[in-house]
C-alpha positions in Angstrom: 115.9 92.5 79.3 114.4 89.0 79.4 110.6 88.8 78.9 109.0 87.0 81.8 105.6 86.8 80.3 103.9 83.5 80.9 102.3 83.7 77.5 105.4 83.8 75.4 105.7 87.6 75.2 102.0 88.4 75.0 100.7 91.3 77.0 99.5 90.2 80.5 98.3 91.7 83.7 101.1 92.4 86.3 100.9 91.9 90.1 102.1 95.4 91.2 99.5 96.5 93.9 100.5 95.9 97.5 98.5 96.4 100.7 98.9 100.2 100.7 97.8 100.6 97.2 94.9 98.1 97.7 93.7 100.0 100.8 94.1 103.4 99.0 92.0 102.1 96.1 89.2 100.8 98.3 89.1 103.9 100.5 89.3 106.4 97.5 86.3 104.5 96.0 84.3 104.4 99.3 84.8 108.0 100.5 84.9 109.9 97.2 82.2 112.5 97.1 79.6 110.2 98.7 79.4 111.6 102.3 79.7 115.2 101.1 76.5 114.9 99.0 74.5 112.3 100.9 74.4 113.9 104.4 71.5 116.2 103.5 69.6 113.2 101.9 70.4 111.0 104.9 69.3 113.6 107.5 65.8 113.9 105.9 65.1 110.2 105.6 63.4 109.0 108.9 60.2 110.4 110.4 60.5 113.8 108.7 64.2 114.2 109.3 66.6 114.6 112.2 69.7 113.1 113.9 67.9 109.7 114.2 68.7 109.2 110.5 72.3 108.4 111.6 70.9 105.0 112.1 71.1 104.6 108.3 74.9 104.6 108.4 74.9 102.2 111.4 72.6 99.7 109.6 74.7 100.1 106.4 77.8 99.3 108.4 76.2 96.2 110.0 75.5 95.0 106.4 78.8 96.0 104.9 81.1 94.3 107.5 79.7 90.8 107.3 79.4 91.2 103.5 83.0 92.3 103.5 83.9 88.9 105.0 82.2 87.3 102.1 84.3 89.3 99.6 87.4 88.7 101.7 87.1 84.9 101.5 86.1 84.8 97.8 88.7 87.4 96.8 91.6 85.6 98.6 90.6 82.2 97.2 90.0 83.4 93.6 92.1 86.6 93.0 91.1 87.2 89.3 90.1 90.2 87.2 86.4 90.7 87.4 85.7 90.0 91.1 82.0 89.1 91.3 82.0 87.7 87.8 84.6 85.1 88.8 83.0 84.2 92.1 79.5 83.7 90.6 80.9 81.8 87.6 82.9 79.3 89.7 80.6 79.2 92.7 77.6 78.0 90.8 79.6 75.9 88.3 81.1 77.1 85.0 79.2 74.7 82.8 75.6 75.4 83.8 74.2 77.8 86.5 77.5 79.6 86.8 77.2 80.7 83.2 73.7 82.2 83.9 74.8 83.9 87.1 78.0 85.3 85.5 76.0 86.6 82.5 73.4 88.2 84.7 76.1 89.9 86.7 77.7 91.4 83.5 74.2 92.4 82.3 73.3 94.3 85.5 76.8 95.7 85.8 76.7 97.3 82.4 73.8 99.3 83.9 74.8 99.7 87.6 78.6 100.2 87.3 78.5 103.4 85.2 75.7 104.6 87.5 78.0 104.4 90.5 80.8 106.2 88.7 78.2 108.7 87.4 77.2 109.6 91.0 80.8 110.8 91.5 80.4 113.1 88.5 77.0 114.3 89.9 78.6 115.2 93.2 81.4 117.0 91.4 78.8 119.2 89.7 77.0 119.9 92.9 80.2 121.3 94.6 81.1 123.3 91.5 77.8 125.2 92.2 79.6 126.8 95.1 81.8 128.8 92.8 79.0 130.2 90.6 76.1 130.9 92.9 74.8 133.9 90.8 74.9 132.3 87.3 71.6 131.6 85.5 70.3 128.1 85.8 70.5 127.2 82.1 73.9 128.7 81.6 75.3 127.1 84.8 73.9 123.7 83.9 75.6 123.7 80.5 78.9 125.0 82.0 78.9 122.3 84.7 78.1 119.5 82.3 80.8 120.5 80.0 83.3 120.5 82.9 82.0 117.1 84.0 82.5 115.6 80.6 86.0 117.0 80.4 86.7 115.5 83.8 85.6 112.1 82.6 87.8 112.3 79.6 90.7 113.3 81.8 90.1 110.3 84.1 90.2 108.0 81.1 93.5 109.5 79.9 95.0 109.2 83.4 94.1 105.5 83.5 95.5 104.9 80.1 98.8 103.6 81.4 100.6 100.7 83.1 99.3 99.4 86.5 102.6 100.3 88.2 102.0 104.0 87.5 98.3 103.6 88.5 99.3 102.5 92.0 101.3 105.7 92.6 98.5 107.9 91.3 96.0 106.1 93.5 98.1 106.7 96.7 98.5 110.4 95.8 94.7 110.8 95.3 94.1 108.9 98.5 96.2 111.3 100.5 94.0 114.1 99.2 90.9 112.2 100.4 92.4 111.8 103.9 93.2 115.5 104.1 89.7 116.5 103.0 87.9 114.3 105.4 90.4 115.3 108.2 89.7 118.9 107.6 85.9 118.4 108.2 86.5 116.2 111.3 89.0 118.5 113.0 87.2 121.6 111.9 84.2 120.5 113.9 85.9 119.3 117.0 86.4 122.7 118.5 83.0 124.0 117.5 80.8 121.0 118.3 77.6 121.9 120.0 75.7 118.8 121.4 72.4 120.8 121.6 72.5 121.3 117.9 73.8 117.8 117.1 71.2 116.0 119.2 68.2 118.2 118.4 65.7 115.4 117.9 62.3 116.4 116.6 59.1 115.2 118.3 58.3 111.6 117.6 61.7 111.0 116.1 61.7 107.4 117.2 58.0 106.6 117.0 58.0 103.1 115.5 55.7 102.6 112.5 55.7 101.2 109.0 56.9 104.7 107.9 59.8 104.5 110.3 60.8 101.1 108.9 60.8 102.3 105.3 62.5 105.5 106.3 65.2 103.4 108.0 65.5 101.4 104.8 65.9 104.6 102.8 68.5 105.9 105.2 70.3 102.5 105.2 70.3 102.5 101.4 72.1 105.9 101.5 74.5 104.5 104.1 75.3 101.4 102.1 75.8 103.6 99.0 78.5 105.5 100.9 80.2 102.3 102.0 80.2 100.8 98.5 83.7 100.2 97.2 85.2 98.2 100.2 85.6 95.4 97.6 87.1 97.4 94.7 90.4 95.7 94.9 88.7 92.4 94.1 88.0 93.6 90.6 91.8 93.9 89.9 92.7 90.7 91.7 95.1 89.7 88.9 97.2 92.8 89.7 97.5 92.4 93.5 100.7 91.1 95.2 100.1 88.3 97.7 96.3 88.5 97.2 95.6 85.8 99.8 96.8 88.3 102.5 96.4 91.8 100.9 92.8 91.5 99.6 91.2 90.5 103.0 93.3 93.0 104.9 92.5 95.9 102.6 88.8 95.2 102.7 88.5 95.0 106.5 90.9 98.0 107.0 89.0 100.1 104.6 85.6 99.4 106.2 86.7 100.1 109.8 88.6 103.3 108.9 85.9 104.7 106.6 83.2 103.9 109.2 85.1 106.0 111.7 85.6 108.8 109.2 81.9 108.9 108.2 80.6 109.0 111.8 83.1 111.7 112.8 82.4 113.8 109.7 78.6 113.6 110.2 78.8 114.6 113.9 81.2 117.4 113.0 78.7 118.9 110.6 75.5 118.4 112.5 77.2 119.7 115.6 77.7 123.0 113.9 74.9 123.4 111.4 71.3 122.7 112.5 70.1 119.7 110.6 66.8 121.3 109.6 68.7 124.0 107.7 70.1 121.5 105.1 68.1 118.2 105.3 66.5 117.3 102.0 63.1 115.5 102.2 62.1 116.0 98.5 63.6 113.2 96.4 63.8 115.5 93.4 65.6 118.3 95.1 69.4 118.9 94.8 71.4 118.5 97.9 73.4 121.7 98.9 77.2 121.6 99.0 77.0 121.0 102.8 80.7 120.6 103.5 81.5 123.9 101.8 78.7 125.7 103.8 80.1 124.1 106.9 83.6 125.4 106.3 82.3 128.8 105.3 80.5 129.2 108.6 83.6 128.2 110.5 86.4 129.9 108.6 84.9 132.2 105.9 84.3 132.0 102.2 88.0 132.0 101.1 88.8 128.9 103.2 85.5 127.3 102.0 86.6 127.8 98.4 89.9 126.1 99.1 88.1 123.3 100.9 85.6 122.9 98.0 88.6 122.3 95.7 89.7 119.5 98.1 86.2 118.0 97.8 86.5 118.1 94.0 89.8 116.3 94.4 88.1 113.7 96.5 85.3 113.3 94.0 87.8 112.7 91.2 89.7 110.2 93.3 86.5 108.1 93.6 85.8 108.3 89.9 89.4 107.3 89.2 89.3 104.3 91.5 85.9 103.1 90.2 86.9 103.4 86.6 90.1 101.4 87.3 88.3 98.5 89.0 85.2 98.4 86.8 87.2 98.5 83.6 88.5 95.0 84.3 85.0 93.4 84.4 84.0 93.5 80.7 87.6 92.4 79.9 87.5 89.4 82.2 84.1 88.3 80.9 85.0 88.8 77.2 88.3 86.9 77.8 86.2 83.9 79.0 83.6 84.2 76.3 80.8 85.9 78.3 80.9 89.2 76.5 81.9 90.6 73.1 85.4 89.3 72.2 86.4 92.8 71.1 86.8 93.7 74.8 89.1 90.8 75.6 92.3 92.6 74.3 95.0 94.3 76.4 96.9 97.3 75.3 100.0 95.9 73.4 102.5 98.1 75.3 100.8 99.3 78.5 99.2 95.9 79.3 95.8 97.0 80.5 92.2 96.5 79.1 92.0 99.7 77.2 88.8 98.8 75.2 86.9 97.9 78.4 88.1 101.2 80.0 86.7 103.2 77.1 83.3 101.4 77.4 82.9 102.0 81.1 84.3 105.5 81.0 81.9 106.5 78.2 78.8 105.1 79.8 79.8 106.7 83.2 80.0 110.1 81.5 76.5 109.6 80.0 75.1 108.7 83.5 76.3 112.1 84.8 73.3 113.7 83.3 70.9 111.8 85.7 69.7 112.9 89.2 71.5 111.7 92.3 68.5 110.1 94.0 67.7 108.1 90.8 71.3 106.9 90.6 71.5 105.8 94.2 68.2 104.0 94.2 68.8 102.2 90.9 72.4 101.1 91.4 72.0 99.7 95.0 68.7 97.9 94.3 69.8 96.5 91.0 72.9 94.9 92.5 71.3 93.2 95.5 69.7 90.1 94.0 72.5 88.9 91.6 75.7 90.3 93.0 75.4 90.6 96.8 72.9 87.8 97.5 74.3 85.8 94.7 77.8 85.9 96.1 76.6 84.8 99.5 75.1 81.7 97.8 78.3 81.2 95.8 80.5 81.2 98.9 78.2 78.7 100.8 78.1 76.4 97.7 81.9 76.4 97.5 82.2 75.6 101.2 79.9 72.6 100.7 81.0 71.3 97.3 84.7 72.1 97.6 85.6 71.9 101.3 89.2 71.0 100.6 89.9 73.9 98.3 92.6 76.3 99.4 91.2 79.3 101.3 93.9 81.8 102.4 91.2 83.6 104.4 88.1 82.0 106.0 85.1 83.9 107.2 85.1 84.3 110.9 82.2 82.7 112.8 80.9 81.1 109.6 78.0 81.0 108.6 76.7 83.7 110.9 78.1 86.7 109.0 76.8 85.4 105.7 73.3 85.0 107.2 73.5 88.6 108.7 74.5 90.0 105.3 71.7 88.1 103.6 69.1 89.5 105.9 70.5 93.0 105.5 70.4 92.9 101.7 66.8 91.5 101.8 65.8 94.3 104.1 67.3 96.9 101.7 65.6 95.3 98.8 62.1 95.2 100.4 62.3 98.8 101.7 63.8 100.2 98.5 60.4 101.3 97.0 58.1 99.8 94.3 59.8 101.6 91.4 63.3 100.5 92.3 62.2 97.0 92.9 60.5 97.0 89.6 63.6 98.3 87.8 65.6 95.5 89.4 63.2 92.8 88.5 62.8 94.0 84.9 66.6 94.1 84.6 66.8 90.6 85.9 64.0 89.3 83.7 65.4 90.9 80.5 68.9 89.5 81.5 67.5 86.0 81.6 65.9 86.4 78.2 69.1 87.8 76.8 71.0 84.9 78.3 68.7 82.4 76.7 69.0 84.1 73.3 72.8 84.3 73.6 73.0 80.6 74.6 70.7 79.5 71.7 72.9 81.4 69.2 76.1 79.9 70.7 74.6 76.5 71.0 75.5 76.1 74.6 73.7 75.2 77.9 70.7 75.0 78.5 70.0 74.2 74.8 72.9 71.7 74.5 73.8 69.0 77.0 77.2 69.4 78.6 78.2 65.9 77.3 77.3 66.9 73.8 79.3 70.1 74.0 82.4 68.2 75.0 
């Protein structure tokens, strides 16, 4: 068989993912275990808890949709491995500020990426609790952590193959996600009680500073549940017809998942009184609410089967995240923005195996943290460089390169970009002092690391561009 490699037979990434696989990848990432573990946190977020906390998912969606248009335009125009890394690098200019922005993205990603994958592992552990309610705390903790580590190793092994096989596995996992969410939605349709669902407590909508910060906390949970609508952008080099399939998969994923989340939440709070499961203590573990929901409707045996479906969904999210995020260190290393050791593809299977091992190992380590810590840290840490930075990159590219090919253009530009910017700023300001401090410290240390790295490499800003050439 003739070798069609553009690099004279060297391993290279293959364009094998179509619209179906791209949408499945995004949705598996988005749904995962998120809504199954965050509903109790969400319902306790605003004014002491209650159905008014559903505003968090609405605000999250109002941020995610315009931001999805940013990703759609950039992803269609620059379909390369690494996603945000490519957009920031090229948007701000490869020779100067783009080097800084790309470096800062990689810096924060090494922290936030594994945190997001780790949240899937944490959710997996929480639902495993349902099978061993009577086991001692210490014994159960060790048992669950062992299983979680084994799950992480299994995900890495499953991803250790060619992208053509990955596409088939992704669709199979996605079907399991749809069945799981569908079971919750249709299970609640015939048992929905509006008196339970809309049992608003006194002063639920009293506007105050506390209400604003509560809405911010609820929206942070909401946006966490939506994260992943852009996952296909990280494997842009492996997408067929990226100018069409990347935007379509992003927008389709957002709209479908928004419907799924709203329907799931109403199904649950229409059967279980919200005050029986809402979590207001940030250090408390959320109960396996979906399993409790199914147990009340159909009994413990059905609930156990459903819990296995939730575990399947959780694993699908971990799988999708590891796939997308493993391409980022590879892309950066290939271009000289990260350690060169990670720039290699597997000689036979043609995927970034070293980068996969890095991300997978760090994600397993993050599974030992608490869910609230993970959500707060990963969302806030990404806002300044990745989400706000990308908005700036898109606007700069529109101004500086107006004639560049853009297979997809943001509708009603620049209104969605401005709405997304305001939304991300709102989330950052209401995230809490500790989370903001973590984010600013990560940003500051990243700038210092960039300056040291540039000094050692004798590159900008310590060497003029003309001199470098």
